[in-house]
Backbone as CSV, one residue per row, in Angstrom:
resi,resn,N_x,N_y,N_z,CA_x,CA_y,CA_z,C_x,C_y,C_z
1,CYS,-15.765,-3.008,4.897,-15.483,-3.182,3.485,-15.008,-4.606,3.189
2,LEU,-14.306,-5.228,4.140,-13.799,-6.577,3.904,-14.932,-7.588,3.784
3,THR,-15.899,-7.513,4.681,-17.028,-8.443,4.635,-17.815,-8.281,3.344
4,TYR,-18.111,-7.049,2.978,-18.858,-6.773,1.745,-18.072,-7.253,0.521
5,SER,-16.792,-6.950,0.460,-15.984,-7.334,-0.696,-15.847,-8.848,-0.794
6,TYR,-15.671,-9.509,0.346,-15.573,-10.966,0.336,-16.875,-11.592,-0.158
7,ALA,-18.004,-11.088,0.328,-19.302,-11.614,-0.113,-19.497,-11.390,-1.606
8,LEU,-19.146,-10.206,-2.093,-19.277,-9.914,-3.521,-18.398,-10.835,-4.353
9,LYS,-17.167,-11.054,-3.920,-16.270,-11.967,-4.632,-16.863,-13.369,-4.705
10,ARG,-17.389,-13.866,-3.593,-17.982,-15.211,-3.574,-19.179,-15.309,-4.507
11,ILE,-20.030,-14.287,-4.511,-21.200,-14.285,-5.398,-20.755,-14.308,-6.857
12,LEU,-19.812,-13.448,-7.200,-19.338,-13.391,-8.586,-18.656,-14.687,-8.989
13,ASN,-17.822,-15.248,-8.110,-17.167,-16.516,-8.407,-18.179,-17.636,-8.598
14,SER,-19.284,-17.612,-7.857,-20.313,-18.648,-8.000,-21.006,-18.568,-9.359
15,LYS,-20.895,-17.413,-10.002,-21.464,-17.224,-11.339,-20.377,-17.308,-12.412
16,ASN,-19.252,-17.951,-12.041,-18.110,-18.154,-12.939,-17.489,-16.860,-13.443
17,ILE,-17.540,-15.815,-12.634,-16.866,-14.554,-12.941,-15.582,-14.526,-12.118
18,ASP,-14.459,-14.329,-12.790,-13.148,-14.368,-12.138,-12.888,-13.065,-11.391
19,ALA,-13.444,-12.963,-10.187,-13.315,-11.766,-9.352,-12.204,-11.972,-8.333
20,HIS,-11.511,-10.889,-8.004,-10.415,-10.931,-7.042,-10.671,-9.937,-5.921
21,LEU,-10.504,-10.397,-4.696,-10.563,-9.534,-3.518,-9.179,-8.925,-3.334
22,VAL,-9.113,-7.608,-3.234,-7.837,-6.905,-3.103,-7.843,-6.135,-1.783
23,ILE,-6.730,-6.222,-1.054,-6.579,-5.493,0.204,-5.395,-4.550,0.056
24,GLY,-5.630,-3.285,0.387,-4.574,-2.288,0.287,-4.442,-1.495,1.574
25,VAL,-3.258,-0.911,1.773,-2.996,-0.101,2.969,-2.196,1.146,2.603
26,ARG,-2.234,2.096,3.519,-1.336,3.253,3.476,-0.872,3.451,4.915
27,THR,0.304,4.046,5.077,0.870,4.144,6.424,0.670,5.493,7.097
28,GLN,0.629,6.579,6.363,0.551,7.917,6.970,-0.621,8.718,6.450
29,PRO,-1.683,8.869,7.149,-2.051,8.132,8.356,-2.495,6.724,7.977
30,PHE,-2.400,5.815,8.937,-2.733,4.424,8.626,-4.174,4.300,8.161
31,TYR,-4.342,3.505,7.108,-5.666,3.250,6.545,-5.580,1.943,5.780
32,SER,-6.587,1.102,5.919,-6.657,-0.125,5.127,-8.044,-0.219,4.511
33,HIS,-8.106,-0.899,3.377,-9.365,-0.977,2.648,-9.330,-2.203,1.747
34,SER,-10.498,-2.716,1.409,-10.579,-3.832,0.468,-11.618,-3.519,-0.595
35,TRP,-11.422,-4.127,-1.759,-12.330,-3.934,-2.880,-12.249,-5.160,-3.782
36,VAL,-13.103,-5.200,-4.802,-13.151,-6.326,-5.730,-12.799,-5.829,-7.126
37,GLU,-12.003,-6.639,-7.820,-11.647,-6.335,-9.204,-12.052,-7.496,-10.104
38,VAL,-12.489,-7.150,-11.298,-12.772,-8.129,-12.345,-12.029,-7.649,-13.585
39,GLY,-11.176,-8.506,-14.112,-10.406,-8.124,-15.287,-9.514,-6.920,-15.051
40,GLY,-9.025,-6.760,-13.813,-8.149,-5.653,-13.488,-8.848,-4.332,-13.251
41,LYS,-10.174,-4.339,-13.249,-10.940,-3.113,-13.015,-11.690,-3.212,-11.689
42,VAL,-11.626,-2.139,-10.910,-12.345,-2.079,-9.636,-13.834,-1.988,-9.931
43,ILE,-14.635,-2.836,-9.276,-16.074,-2.820,-9.574,-16.938,-2.324,-8.420
44,ASN,-16.378,-2.191,-7.221,-17.215,-1.745,-6.101,-16.613,-0.558,-5.352
45,ASP,-15.775,0.209,-6.046,-15.156,1.374,-5.408,-14.596,2.283,-6.498
46,ALA,-13.814,3.270,-6.090,-13.199,4.199,-7.041,-12.237,3.435,-7.958
47,PRO,-12.210,3.785,-9.227,-11.369,3.039,-10.171,-9.865,3.166,-9.914
48,ASN,-9.447,4.142,-9.134,-8.013,4.359,-8.916,-7.531,3.893,-7.538
49,MET,-8.164,2.896,-6.967,-7.783,2.429,-5.631,-6.328,1.969,-5.575
50,ARG,-5.836,1.339,-6.627,-4.440,0.876,-6.631,-3.460,2.043,-6.613
51,ASP,-3.887,3.198,-7.086,-3.025,4.384,-7.037,-3.001,4.993,-5.638
52,LYS,-4.076,4.814,-4.887,-4.198,5.418,-3.559,-3.556,4.587,-2.456
53,LEU,-3.546,3.257,-2.628,-3.095,2.356,-1.565,-2.078,1.354,-2.099
54,SER,-1.253,0.838,-1.211,-0.315,-0.229,-1.565,-1.015,-1.563,-1.363
55,VAL,-1.076,-2.359,-2.410,-1.742,-3.663,-2.333,-0.869,-4.619,-1.530
56,ILE,-1.481,-5.248,-0.520,-0.751,-6.225,0.297,-1.263,-7.645,0.089
57,ALA,-2.450,-7.787,-0.516,-2.989,-9.128,-0.762,-4.003,-9.076,-1.891
58,GLU,-4.017,-10.161,-2.657,-5.018,-10.368,-3.703,-5.465,-11.811,-3.600
59,ILE,-6.755,-11.997,-3.422,-7.279,-13.352,-3.218,-8.279,-13.660,-4.310
């Protein structure tokens, strides 16, 4: 998911779209995931990813 999300962010940014790569985690059981947001909306995953995981980075 990280490679795909990073590539999508770069493509969107190259078209002057302000996209953000977001990385989230949960501890029990451990799980990490990344996705892309534009204007605060998830565009390549479930719209409620921020509710499911704790965001640890936004790039």
